[in-house]
C-alpha positions as CSV (number, residue, x, y, z in Angstrom):
1,X,-77.2,91.9,57.1
2,X,-76.8,88.1,57.4
3,X,-73.9,86.3,57.2
4,X,-74.1,84.5,54.3
5,X,-75.0,87.5,52.6
6,X,-72.1,89.7,53.9
7,X,-70.1,86.3,52.7
8,X,-71.3,86.3,49.3
9,X,-70.9,90.5,49.3
10,X,-66.9,89.9,50.2
11,X,-67.2,87.1,47.7
12,X,-68.9,89.8,44.6
13,X,-66.4,92.4,45.8
14,X,-63.1,90.4,45.0
15,X,-64.7,88.7,41.3
16,X,-65.7,92.8,40.6
17,X,-61.8,93.2,41.8
18,X,-60.7,90.4,38.9
19,X,-57.5,89.2,41.0
20,X,-55.7,86.7,39.8
21,X,-57.0,83.1,41.3
22,X,-53.2,82.4,40.0
23,X,-51.5,83.1,42.1
24,X,-50.7,82.4,45.6
25,X,-52.4,85.5,47.6
26,X,-55.3,84.3,45.2
27,X,-55.8,81.0,45.7
28,X,-55.4,82.1,49.6
29,X,-58.7,84.9,48.4
30,X,-60.1,82.1,47.2
31,X,-60.3,79.6,50.0
32,X,-60.4,82.3,53.1
33,X,-64.0,83.5,50.6
34,X,-65.3,80.0,50.5
35,X,-64.6,79.4,53.6
36,X,-66.7,82.2,54.7
37,X,-69.3,80.5,52.7
38,X,-69.6,77.5,54.7
39,X,-69.2,79.3,57.8
40,X,-72.0,81.8,56.9
41,X,-74.1,78.9,56.1
42,X,-73.2,76.2,59.1
43,X,-73.7,79.3,61.5
44,X,-77.1,80.1,59.7
45,X,-78.2,76.2,60.3
46,X,-77.3,76.7,64.3
47,X,-79.0,79.3,65.1
48,X,-82.1,77.7,63.1
49,X,-81.9,74.6,65.9
50,X,-81.1,76.8,68.5
51,X,-84.3,78.6,68.4
52,X,-86.0,76.0,67.9
53,X,-84.6,75.1,70.7
54,X,-85.7,77.6,72.6
55,X,-89.0,77.2,72.0
56,X,-89.3,73.2,72.8
57,X,-87.7,74.2,75.8
58,X,-90.2,76.9,76.4
59,X,-92.8,75.2,75.4
60,X,-92.2,71.9,78.6
61,X,-91.5,74.7,80.9
62,X,-94.8,75.3,80.5
63,X,-96.2,72.0,80.5
64,X,-94.5,71.3,84.3
65,X,-95.9,74.6,85.2
66,X,-99.7,73.3,84.0
67,X,-98.3,70.0,86.0
68,X,-97.5,71.3,89.2
69,X,-100.1,73.3,89.0
70,X,-102.5,70.6,89.1
71,X,-100.5,68.3,91.9
72,X,-100.3,71.0,93.8
73,X,-103.3,72.2,93.4
74,X,-104.8,69.0,95.3
75,X,-102.5,69.5,97.8
76,X,-103.4,73.2,98.9
77,X,-106.9,73.9,96.9
78,X,-106.6,77.5,98.1
79,X,-104.1,79.1,101.1
80,X,-107.6,79.8,102.6
81,X,-108.6,76.9,103.0
82,X,-107.9,75.5,106.8
83,X,-108.3,71.5,105.1
84,X,-105.2,71.2,104.6
85,X,-104.4,67.2,103.6
86,X,-102.0,68.2,106.3
87,X,-103.2,69.6,109.6
88,X,-105.0,66.2,110.5
89,X,-101.3,64.8,111.0
90,X,-99.8,65.5,113.5
91,X,-96.1,65.0,113.1
92,X,-92.9,63.5,115.7
93,X,-89.0,64.2,115.7
94,X,-86.9,61.1,117.1
95,X,-83.0,60.9,116.8
96,X,-81.6,57.2,116.4
97,X,-78.9,56.6,119.6
98,X,-77.9,54.2,117.0
99,X,-76.7,57.4,114.4
100,X,-77.4,60.6,115.1
101,X,-79.9,61.0,112.6
102,X,-83.5,62.6,113.4
103,X,-86.3,60.6,111.6
104,X,-89.9,62.5,110.5
105,X,-93.1,60.5,111.7
106,X,-96.8,60.8,112.2
107,X,-99.6,59.4,114.2
108,X,-99.8,55.8,112.6
109,X,-95.5,55.7,112.8
110,X,-95.8,56.0,116.4
111,X,-99.0,54.1,118.0
112,X,-97.0,50.7,115.9
113,X,-94.7,51.6,118.6
114,X,-91.7,51.0,116.7
115,X,-89.9,52.0,113.9
116,X,-87.0,51.1,111.9
117,X,-84.3,53.8,111.3
118,X,-84.2,54.7,107.6
119,X,-80.4,55.7,107.2
120,X,-78.8,52.5,110.0
121,X,-81.9,49.4,110.2
122,X,-82.2,49.8,113.9
123,X,-85.2,48.7,115.7
124,X,-87.0,51.6,117.8
125,X,-89.5,51.5,120.7
126,X,-91.4,54.3,121.8
127,X,-93.3,53.5,125.1
128,X,-95.0,56.2,126.1
129,X,-97.3,54.8,129.7
130,X,-95.9,57.3,131.7
131,X,-97.6,60.1,129.0
132,X,-100.9,58.4,131.0
133,X,-100.5,59.6,133.6
134,X,-101.0,63.2,135.3
135,X,-98.7,64.7,138.4
């Protein structure tokens, strides 16, 4: 039984008992019955809105999941493929001597010979002249 039906049932019981509404107790009981009806209606309205909100959130979640699948599918086409977008670039890490922050760089950044630390702005230079000679 819905709340509004229960409130109407209680109100009907009170009317059936022929409670004298001119007494203080009768006035209180009548006011309580009316309050219960209003509260039941408000709760049912909120329940309807909550159900609608859940439906919208579920729909948005499904749409977001589809977008994620489409977006990541470009980069990770198949797990069996060896042609990942990120396989072509070797990544390097270096620690900024000024702030101690670890910086991740790709081949292109290293080939430039220098970069600015994204954390503190310090200019970092790379010298690979010693690496070219073999022992």
